C-alpha angles and dihedrals in degrees: 000000000000122000114251090237097056117135089242092062093045091046092050091049091048092050093049092046091049091049091052091049091047089053090050090049090053090053092050089050090053091051092047091060089064100040118072130156097234103037116014111199116204109235117240114267092245091057091048091052091047092049091050091051092046091048092051089048091051092050092049093048093047092047090051091049092052093046091050092049091050091047091052091047091054094056 
């Protein structure tokens, strides 16, 4: 049985966390294309729905990652 503090576990958690943050960064980039200081353009409704779904997905993934990390730390 591997120790909970092995580099493999920490590396996997880091990779999953980075992936979740990268996905969030992509969402923010999409939003930035519609928001400008001079001429804000309302994003199309389909994009807004997709961004909301992606944001909820990000929140769920990140919450699960944090819970798993806490669970492993308690062992």
